[in-house]
N, C-alpha and C positions, 0 to 999 in steps of 0.2 A: 759258459761268458769270455770274449776275448779280452773285454775292458778289464781293469780295476776294479773296484765297487766301493764307493767310499760312502759309508753310513751315519748319518749324525743321529744321536739320541737324545731325548729331554732328559733331565734330570731326575726325572722317577724310574725305580730298582724296577717295578715292570718291563719300559721300554728297552733298562741297559739288558737286561736278561733275554729281552727277544733278540737282541743285535749279539748278544753272545751267542745264543743258540744258532742262530745264522752262521755264524764264523764256526762254529767246532762241527757243524753238518756239513762245510762247504759247498753249499748251494749254489752248484755253479758261477762261481766267483773265485775269482785267486787271495783278493786280500782283501779289508775292509778294515774302516780304521774310527772306533767311537768316541765320538764327543757328547762333554757330558755339559753340552748348553743349555743355560734354565729357557729362558722363556723361548713360545710359538715365534712370535715375531723374527726372536734373532734369528733362528734356524732357517724361517723363510726367507730371511736376508742371504741367507747362507748357500739355499739352491740357487735363488736369483743369481748369486755370485759364484756359482758352479763352484764353489767348494767342496760341497760335495752332490751324489748322485741321488740320495732318497733319505727322508726323515721316518726314525719310527718315533711318534706319540700316542699317549693315550687316548684311544677313540672317544671317551667320556668330556673332554677337555678341547677338541678340535669343533670349530665355528662350523655352521651351516654352510655358509658363505667364502670360497676361500681368495684368494688374491686372484688375479687375470694371470695365468701361465702357470697356476699351480692346481694337482690334480692327487684328488684321494684316491690310491690306487690301489689297494686291498685292505685286506685286514690279516691279525694272525688269528691261533685259535683262541681259545676264551677259557684265562684262567678259572679257578672256583672264584665265583665273586658274592657266594655267600656271607650271609652276615655271623660272623661269632660274636658273642659274649661272652668277655673273658674276666675273670672275678676275682674277689677274695673269698674262699670258703667261710669266713665270718660275715659273708653280709646278707646271707640265707640262716633261713631257721630249719629247711629243709634238704630233700635231694633234686629239686628241680625248679626253674628259674619263677615259678608261680611263686615260693617259697622267698623271695627275694624280699629283705625287710625293708619296712616304712624308710624312707628319709636316703636312700643308699645315694650315693653322685658318682654318675655316668656319666665317662666321656664319650663321646660319638662326634665323627667327622663332617656329617654336616644337617641342616637343619629336615630334610625330609625324614633322617632315620629318627632326630628328637619325636616329632611330632606323630611317628610309627609307635614310638618307644611309649608313650605316656599314653597313647590308643590302648595299648596292652596293658602297662603300669604303670598307673596314673601317681604314686605317690613315690614313685621315681624323681630325684634329682637330677636334670639333666641338662648336661653344658656339652652347647657345639665351641670345639676348636680347630682351628685350620693348621695342622701340626704335620709334620714328617712322620715314619712310623715309629723313630728313635724316641722323640720326644711327647708323642702319644704314647708310648707304652711305659718310659719313663715314669711318667704321671699316674701308674697302677704301683711300678716300682721302688718309685719315692713314696709312696702311700700319701699322694697327695689327693687320689680319687680311689674308689672303691671298686673301681671296673672300667672298660669302655669297651666299645663293638669296632670292629674295625673289620672288612674282607675277609675270606680265610686265605687269597691267595699273597696276603700281607704278613699275615702270620708264619704261612709256609715262605716264602722268599727271604724273610728277613729272619729267617730262622730261632723264630723266638719260642723259649722253653717256656712252655704252659702248665707245666706238671705238676706245680705245686699252688693251682688254680684254678677255680673251677667253672669249665667251661659249655656253652651250647651255643649248637648251629641252628639259627632261625632256617626255618620250612619260610620258600617262597610264598607261603598262603598266611603266614604271621608276620614277615618284614621281607623288603626289598632296599637293593641301594638304587643310586643314581643310574639313569642309562647308559647303556654302553658298559658298564663298569669291568674290568676284568681283560681288555681287548684292546691291542695294540692298531694302529692304525699304517699304513706306509703312504707317506705322501712325498710326491717326487715331482719334477717339473714334466708341463703337458704334452712339449715335446722331444720327449727324449724316450724316444720308440722301447728301443731298448733297455733299458733299467723297467719302460712299463710291461716287456715280456716277461721280464726276472718275475719280477710282482706278482705276474698272472698267474705265473707258477707256484707262486706258495702263498698266493689266496687260499682262504678261507671261503667259498660261498653261501654254503650253509649255516656262518654263522653271521656273516655280514646279512641275510636276508631276517632274520632274529634283531640284531642290531639297527639295522634300517626302520622297521617297527617300534624298535624303541624311541630313536630319535625322532623321530617321525610324529610320536607324541610329547616327546619331550619341546619341538619346537612350537609347540602351542599354548604353553602355558610358562607361566614364569618362572625363573630362575630357582633351581632349589625348595620348588613345591610340589615336585615330582620325584617321584623312585616309580622305574620300570624293570620288568623281566620276562623275556622270552625265549621261550624253548621250542625244541621240535622232536617229535619221540619220532622211535623207531616206523611208525606205521606212516609220518609227515605228516600228521597235526601239531599244529602251531599252538602254545599255550603261553597267555599274556598274563601275569601277575603285577599290574597296578597298585600306587597309591598314590594320593593328590592332598593336598590342603587348602582350604579356603578358609573360609570362617574356621572350617573343623577338618581333622584327618579323617578320609575316606578311602575304602579300598573296592576294588572291582577284580573280578576274576572271568577268561573268557576263552573258549578254546571254538577251532575249528578247520577245516581240513585244507584249509588256503589262508596265505600270507595277504590275498587281496584284499583290502576295506578291512582291515583289523585293527589299523592301528587310527581308521575313524571310526569305529564303534566304541573304543576305549575312550575319545577322545568326543566325542556325544555325550557318554552318560557323565563325563566329569565335567562337560560344558555346564548339562540340564542341572546337575549339584549346584555348581558355582552361579550359574544364575536364579536355582531356588533362597541360595543364603544371600543374596542380595533384595530378597519383596518383604 
C-alpha cells in the first residue's frame, strides 16, 4: 500500500490487540497509529473528518444501520467467545459446577447470561454489572462476589491468573454469549476504495457468514434478551446455538448444510414461543 494507514480503536482490549496485530504483521501498510477514543460516535466523526482511515470496533456493539458514508468493510478472526466460570473453590461442594453451593453470588456482564445461568442453577444469586474486566475480576479477588462469568478471550487477553480458582468452560449447549462476541469489525469511509481493498485482503469471510446469522437473529428481538453462537464445521455445515428470554429463558439448536434461511428458523422458533407466552 502506498499511503500510510491510520487506524482508530475503541477502548476495549480486544480491538486494541487486533490493531497491534495488524501493525506487527505489517499487513501491506507503512505505519499505523492507535487511538483509544471511547465512543463509536467519536470514531465516526473522526472518520468523517478523515483523521483516520479505518476503525476497529467490537462487532457486537456495532449498530445495524451505519451513518451515510460509513461502511462495515470486514471482520477479524473470532477470538474464543466461549463463556468461563471463574470462582473460589470454597463455593463448591464437589468437583463440578453442578456442585455449586446454594446462594453463591455470581457476577455476570449481561442479562441473557444471567437468565441462562439461573435456568441451569436456579439457586444462584446472580448480579449483572457493566464493568471493564479489571473492575469485574477485582470483585472476585476482593471477595465481594464468589465467582464471575465472562468470555474466554477476556481471561486470555487480560492475562488473568485463574490458577487458584475453580474454572469451568460452558459448552454452547449449556450457555452462549451475546451475538457476534469475540469479533472485531473494520469500518471505513464508503468512498475510500484503497482502504476498502486493504480491508478486503484481511477480511475473514468464513467468520462473517456466521456472525451475519447471529446479528440477523438479534435484530428481531429486544436488546439483551438474546444469546447466539454460530459455527461452521469442516464439512461446511452450519450449527447455531441460541437462547432467548421472553417470560422465561428458552434455548434451541439447529444445524444445516447452508446458511440460507438459518436465522429465519431460529427467529420463527423464538417468535412462536413469545406468542405462546402472551396467551
